[in-house]
N, C-alpha and C positions, 0 to 999 in steps of 0.2 A: 472602594465602597461597593459592595455587591448588594443591589437593591431588588434583585429578582424576586426575593421572598417577601418584599414589603408591599407588593400589589399597589404601587403608587408611582406615578411618573415623577413626583417630587417628594421623596421621602423626608420625614421629619428630621430635625437635628438630633444628634446624640444627646441622651440625658446623662445624669451623673454617673450611672453605673457603667455605661459604655466608655465614658471618659476615664473612669477609674481603671477599668480593665486595660485600656489602651496605654495609659500612662505607666502602669506597673510593668507591662511587658516591655515597653520602650525603654524604661529605666534599666531593666535587667539585660536587655539585648538591643542596644540602640541601632545596630546594623540590620536587624531582622525586618523582613517585609511583612507588614501587618495588614491583613485584609478583614474589613468589617462586614459582617453579614447582618442586615436588618431583617427582623421578622415582624410581620403584621401584627397589630394589636388584636386581630381576630383570633390569634392563637390563644388568647385568654378567655375566649367565649365558651369553649367546650373541650373535653379531652380529645375528641376526634380531630378538632382543628389544631390543637396543640401537637398531637403526635404527627400529623401530616406536615405541619409547618416546620417542626424541629427536624424531622427526617429529611425534608427538602434542604434545610439549611446545612445539615451535616454533609449531605452529598455535594454541596457547593464547595466544601472545604477539602475535598479528597485529592489534594495535591500530594503526590508521593513524598513521604518523609516529613509531612507537615505536622503541626500540633494545633489542635482545636481546643480553645478554652471557652467553656459554656457556663454561665453563672446564674442560670435560672432553673427552677425545677418545681415539680408538683408531686404530691403524694402518689406512690406507686399504686395504691388502692383505687385511685381515680380511673385507671385505664383498663379497658377490656383486654382479653388475651390477644385479640387481633391487633390492637393498638400497641401493646407491648412488643409484639412480634415485628410490627412495622418499624419501631425504633431500633430494635435489635438488628434488623436487617441492614439498616443504615450503618450501625456500628460494626457489623460483620464486614461491610464494604470498606470501612475505614481500616480495620485490621488487615485486610488483604492488601491494602496499599501502604502498609506500615505507617499509618496515621495515628497518633496518640490523641485520645479525647479525654479532657479533664473537666470535671463538673464539681461545683461547690456543693456541700452537703446540706445547706439550709441554715436558717437562723433560729429555729424553734426547739433546739435541744432534741429530746426524745419524741417530740410531736412532729408528725408529717406536715408538709406544706399544704395549704388549701387546694382544692381541685380547681381547674379552669372553670370560670363562670361563677365561682362563689362570690357572694357579696362581702365586701370588706367588713370585718368585725363580726360576722355571723357564722363563720365556719367552726365546726366542733373540733376540740382538741383530741386528736386520735393518735395514739402511739404508732409510729411507723417511720419508714424512710422514703426517699423520693426517687423519682426518675428525672434525669438519666443516671444519677450516681449509684443507684442500686444495681445496675447492670454490671456484671463482672468484667465487661469489656471497657469499662470506664474507670479512670483513676479518680476516686472520690477524695476531695480535699476538705478537711475540717478546719476549724479556727482555734487559734491560741491567743493568749496575751503574752507578748514578748517583752522582757525587761533587759535593757542593755545600757552600757555607759554612753551618755550623750556626748562625751568628749572623745572617746576612742572607738566606740562601736562594739566594745568587747561584750560578749554574751554574759548575762548574769543569771537569768532564770526564765522559765516558761511554764505556763499553766493553761488549762482549758479556758477558752474565752467564754465568759458568762457575765452579762450586764443585767443587774437588777432593774426593775421597772423605772425607777427614778433616774437611772443613768443611761437608759437606752433611748436612742433617737426614735425608735419605733413606737414608743409609748407603752410597751409591755416588756416583760422579761425576754431577753434575747440571748441565745447561747449556741455554741457549735452543734450542728445537727449530727445525729448518729443513731445507730441501732442495727437491727437485723431485718433483712428482707423477708417478706412473706411469699415471694415469687421465685427468687433465684436460689438454687442450692449453693452451698459453700464451694467456691472455686478451689482448685488444687493449690493455687499459690497462697491460700490462707490456711492450709493444713498446718497444724502445730502452733497456730497463733494462740497465745494465752487468752482464755475467756471466750473463744470462738464457739459457736454452736454448729448446727447442721446447715445453716443458711448463710448467705452472703452477709458479711459484716461491713459496716460503713462507719467512718471513712477509712481510707488507706493511708493518707498522709495528712499533714496539717501545715499551716503557715499563719503568720500574724493577722488576726481579724479584728483586733481591738481598735476602735476609732481613736482611742487615746494614745496608742503606741504605734499605729500603722504609718505607712508612707504618706507624706503630704501630697495633696492633689490640687492642681490649679484649675479653677472653674470660671468660665466666662459668665458675667452677670447679664449677658444679652446685649451689651454695648461694647465699649472699648476697654472696660475694666475687668479685672480678674480678682477672685478671692482664693485664699488657700484654705483647704479643709483636710481633715484627716480621713484616710480611707478606713473603712470598717465593714463588718459583717462577713459571713463566710464567703460571699461573692469576691472579697478581696484576697481570699486564700487560694483560689484556683490559678489566677494569672501568674503568680511568681514561679509556679512549676513549669510553665509553658516553655520558656527559653531553653532549658537544659534537658528536655525530655523527648527529643526526636526518637521515635521508635526505630527509625532507619539506622540511627547511630548505634542503638542497642543491638540491632540485628547484625551490624557489621562486627561489633565487639564479640557477639556470641559466635559468629562464624570463625573468628580468630581464637576461639576458646578462652577469651578473657572473661573471668568471673568475679575478679576483685580489683581494687585500686592497685594493689601490688602487681597483679598481672598486666594491668594497663601500663604501669610504670616500666615494666620489663620490655615493652615493645621498643623497637628502634625509633628514634626521633624522626628520621626521614620518612619512615613508613607511616607514622602518625600524621605528619604534615600532609602527605599525599592522600591519605584516606579521610582525614577529618578537618583539614584546613588549618588556618592560623589559630583559630579558637581552640581546636583540639590540641595544638602544640602547647598553648599556654597551660591547659589543664594537665597535659603530660608532664610539664616541668614541675607543677605543683605536686603531682603524684609522686615525683622523684625527690621531693623535698627541696626543690630549687625555688625559693621564695625571694623575690627581689626587695621585699619590704624591709626597712631597717628595724632593729629591735625598738620597742616602745616601752618606756618605763611605766610602772603602775601609777595611777593618779592618787594623790593624797586621799586616803580614806576610801578609795574606790577599789573595785576588783582588779586583779591582775589581768593584763591583756590575754586574750584567748590565743592558744597556740595555733600555728598554721594548720589548715585542714589535713595536710599530709602527715602530721605528727602521729596520728593514731590510726593510720591506714591498715587494713587487714592484709596479711601476707599469705 
């Protein structure tokens, strides 16, 4: 627990969002070392405080090859040019150390999040995107509603997450954040994307953010008891990407001229184990179509089981 940014000798306990992020990462990568960085509530007081504290928190996570999952954001319009540059400088430092930074894209659809210091319920609804996710050095994660078989886990369908006011725990309509930056030009990696304009488009990827279909989370009630609740909101869409997105691993694959799953499958198994460890060897076997799971019959009236991920790999 890194409390340097909390400005307190005895930091507060984690709330539901920190618990959510941690449990999702741990469920996907139980062997990962997870480091929590607490940020002072003063970051909510002003854009200047927010940019300074977030930049400091990012720099605390600059372990080479690490992945930083950050699930809070404010409208990019809130920040001055100097404050945007301060955040971008920290992200540049992350890139130089092969650290991947992931940020959720917000819960207000095409409306940007309120600025630091805004009084709850009084902020104007302004079309826009948020920081950090608007910065091209960040992987922006949006939200979906995922439908799958409860008995087999087989994928059924997926759509953009959108909760009407009566169904949203926030008390108002909530949906996956997205749109186009008014600060950052379109990065080269978005060239050719359908519907893209001249500026950075958000989000890049998505994951389940629907409280009705998301992962279950255990929460302490403050005593010895726990409750189970569904994870939800775009903040739940960022952590699932963290375990498999080490930019150091991508860098190694790039140096090996690997550009597709087929290229990864063609590598010698011994070389994969040496360079990427036991976890990389498991993925290598799947890429080659070696799946130890037995065939599963379709459930009565339900969808057929999904094929192994390796069945549709590009060559």
